[in-house]
N, C-alpha and C positions, 0 to 999 in steps of 0.2 A: 578511594575513588576521587579522582581529581577532575574538577570542572574548570578548565583553563580558558581564559579569554584575554584579548588585547584590546584596550579601549583607544579609539582614534577620535580626532577632531579635525574637521575641515573648516578653515577660515575663508570667507569670501566677502565681497562687497556687494551689497544689495542695491541695484539701480532703481528699484521701486521705492526705496527709502533714502534717497540722496546719498547713495554709496555708503550707507552705514554698515559697519562690520557685522557679520552674522556667523555664528559657529553652528556646525551641524555634526552631531555625534554619530558614531558608528562603532561597530564591535566585530572583532574576528574571534570566532570560537573554534575550539578543537574538540572533535568527538572523543569522549573519554576512552573508547576502545581502540579505534584505528588511527587516531590523530588527524583524520580527514578534517579539513577546515571549512567553515561556513561563515558567511558574512551577514551580520544583522545590519541592514542599511536600507536606503531607498524607501524610507518610511512613508506609509500612507494609511489612510483610514481603512480598516478591514471591512469594507462594504462595497459590493459590486452590484451593478444593475443586472437583472436577469433578462435573458432574451425572450422573445415571443416563442414559447415552446411549441405552440400549435403550428406556427409558421416553420419553425426549425425542423420538425419531424414530418411535416406534410409530404406525403408521397413516398416516404422512405420505406414504407411497408411493401410497396410495389416491387416485386422482384427480390425481396429480402429472403436469403437462403435459410434463415433460421425460423421463419414463420411456419405454422403447422402444415399449411398446404404444400410446402416445398421441401421441408427439412429431410424427409425420408426419400425424396426423389433426387435431390441434388448434392447432398453431403456424402462424402466417401465413407468407406467401411474399413475396419482393421482386417488384416489377414487372419485366417482362422486360427493360426497358432498363437496369435496375440489375444484376440477376442472372438470366440467361436461364433457368436451371433452378429458380429460386425460392428455393432454399436452397443453402448450401455444406455439403459433408460431407467428413469425413476419418476413415476407419475408423468407429468408433461415435460420433464427435463430429459435432454438427450446429450450424450457424449460421443464424439466421433473424431477421427483423425483430422489434424489441422492441415489444410491445403498449403499453408505457408509455415512449415514447421520450424521451430527453434532448434530441434534436435531430432534424433531418430525416433524417439517416443514422445510425440507432441500431439496434443488433443485440444479440442474446443468443447466446453460444456455449456450448452444453451440453458438458461435458467427459467425455462417455462415458455408458455405460448404467447404471453403478452409481448407485443412488439415494442411498446414504449412504456416505461414506468418512471415517473419522477423519482428522484433520489429518495425523498422521504416516503415514497409509497412502496419501496422495496421492503417486504416483510422480513422480520427476523427468521421466520420459519423457512422462507424461500432461500435466504442465504445459507442457513444451516443445512438445508436439503441439498443445495448446490455443492457445498463443500463435502457433504456426505457422498454424493455421486462421484466426485473426484477421489475421495478416500477409497471408494469401492474399486476404482480403476487402479489406484496405487497398490491396494491390497492384492488385487489379482496379479499384477506384475511381480509382486514379491512372492506370491504363491507359486508362480511358474518358474521362478528363479531367473528372471531376465537380467542380464548383466548390467543394464542401464538403470535398474531399480536400486538407486543409491540415494540420490536427493530427490525428494518429491515436492514439486513446487506449483503454486497457483499464482497467476498474475490476473489482475482485474483492471481493465481500462474502461472506465464508464463515461460515456458521452464524449463529443469531439475534442474538447480541450485536453483530454487525457491522452489523445492519440488513437482513440477508437474510431474506426471507419464504418462501423455498423451500429445503429441505434439499439437494436435488439439486445437486451442484457445477456452477456455471456462471459465465461471465464477462459483464460488461456491456461492450459494445463500441460506440464511436462515432467518426465522423469529423466534424470541424467546422471552420469558418473562424473561430469565436469561442472563444478559449481560456477555460477556467474561471478563476475568481478567482485562486486562489493561483498557478496556473501562469502566468497573465498577469502577476502581480506579479513572479514570478521571472524571466520573460523580460525584462521592462522593467528590472529591477535588474541582471541579468547583462549586458545591453547597455550600461547606464551604466557598469558595472565595466570592461567591455572598452574603452570610450571613454576612461575615466579612467586605466587602468593599462596598456592595450595587451595585457592578458593575459586568458585565459579563467578565469572564476571557478571553475568546476567542476574544471578541471585544478589550479588553485592550492589549492582545498579538499582534494582528494585528496592532493596533495603535503604540505600542512601536517598533515593528520591522520595520514598514514603516518609523518611525521617525529616528531610528538609522541607517537603511539602510544597515547594514552589511550582513543580511541574507534575506532581502526582495527581492522577484523576480519581482512581478508585480500583476496587477489585470486583470481579464477577467470577465466582467459583475459583478455579485455579489461575485465572488470567488477571494480570496486573496491568493497568492502563496508565500511560504517562505521555506527556509532551516531550518530544525529542529536544535535547539540549542544543544540538547543532543540526538543525533540520535541513532537509534537501528541498522542501517545498517553499514557495514564496509566502504561503500562509501557514507555515509550520507543518510538522508531521506528528502523528500519533502512533505510539508503539504499544503493542500488547504482548506481554511475555507470559508464557505458560509455565507454571511451576513444575519442576521435575520431569519435563519432557524435552528431548533433544531433537526429535524428528517428527515429521508429519504423521507417520503411522502410529505414533504414541498417543495421538489425540483421541479421546473418547467422544461419543455423541454429545455428551454434556459439555465437553470442551468446545466442540464446534458450535453448539448453541450459545455458549457464553461469548465466543468470538463474534458470532453474528449479532448477539444482543449489544455488545459494546460498539460494534460498527454502526448499528442502528442509532445509538445515542450520539456518536460522533457526527454522523450524517445530519442529524437533526440540528446540532449546534452550528455546523458549517452552513447549512441551508439558510439559517438566519442571517448570515453574513452575505448571502447572495451567491455562494459557491454551489455549483450543481454538477461538478465533475471531479473525478479523483482517479488516482492509481492506488492499487493495493497489492502488496506482494507477501507471500509466505517466505520466510527465511528459516531454513531447517538444516540440521546436521545429519550425519549418518547414524546408524544404529549404535555405534560405540563411541560417539562424540560426546562424552560426558562433560566436556569443557564448555559446551554451548547449551543454549535453551532455544526451543522453538519460539519464534516471535513473528508477528506480522507488522508491517508498516503501512499506514494509511497516509497518503499525501494528497491534499486537495489541489486541484488544478483550475486555472482560470486563464483568461486572456488579459494582457496588460491593457489592450485597447479593444473593447468589445466590437466597435464598428469595423475596425480593420482586421479583427481576429488575430491580433498580435500575440504570438505564443509567449508563455511565461518562462521559456527557456531560451536564453540568448547565448552569445559567444562565451561569456564567462563560465556558464555551466556546461555548454556543449563541448567546448574545446579545452578549457582549463579544468573541467570537472569541479568547479568552485561554485557552491550553491549560495544563494542569497535568500534571506527571509525579510519581509517588509515590516515586521514587528517583533518585539521581544517574545520569545516562546512563553515566558512567564505571564505576559499580558494575554496572549492567545489562550493560555490555560484557563484564565479566569472566565473566558467566554465559553469554554467547553465544560467546565466543571459542574455547572448547574445540572447538566444531564446525568451526572453520576452521583449527585447528592440524594 
């Protein structure tokens, strides 16, 4: 397992100190699996002011299609040959077709009747039950033998900085035979790693990170939690790898609960930094993809400028697909680790 980096230094003259020379360090890291590069730079204190949430969410429940009074009137239904009852429900959670689908089998899972929940108020049970409802959907697609029941994926955009246009907590859910870009790259690279070494990359990664200790957070059941070496998010990423599982349908209710429990811990730690928004994705293989392991990635989101709502994704990331992180992942790890001790 190779953790590669290139160290850089910028020399400039500081006009605030009589043009005295000043050096600024930065680092370029390569993801150990894909070789994707990430820049550790643009350093700043990991502390953000939170907005006035009461003002932010005021009035957003009016006309919200996911609130109880509207969800069964305005959300679409699946055809009978997909879901005979049109929608799937579990308690106050509802899963239905996505009006803006990513693929031919694309759904939204609304995570309960509450219109707004602060990040730290999202209960472990609520997350586990939401994942479980999505799992029921995936299991049904598998049972009926749908040709798109290959990769079973969940995306979670929480609050506006993440790209979410609706405050009401919900998951983006889809099954597809065409893996998204980064997942496809990871699957190809992990297969090559297996052929080259005879070992599973993700098993080796967890073993290396736990041994080194700089980015390892802890274990919950079969899930191992760690800070990403070459993160995509400006405040780092957290990765959870499930031992012995290569696809979403391999996950047991206990696994879903452990994933939810770990996310609860991560959310609490980032909340203390002022972060209140995130993206989370499931990365999964097919039934016979023994070269990979199911893993999720949690990536906190924020605004560079809260007043201007300046996105934390600029041209570097959007067009070059070159990510930047504003602190060393090892330092971020120390701020997260207390939640796992």
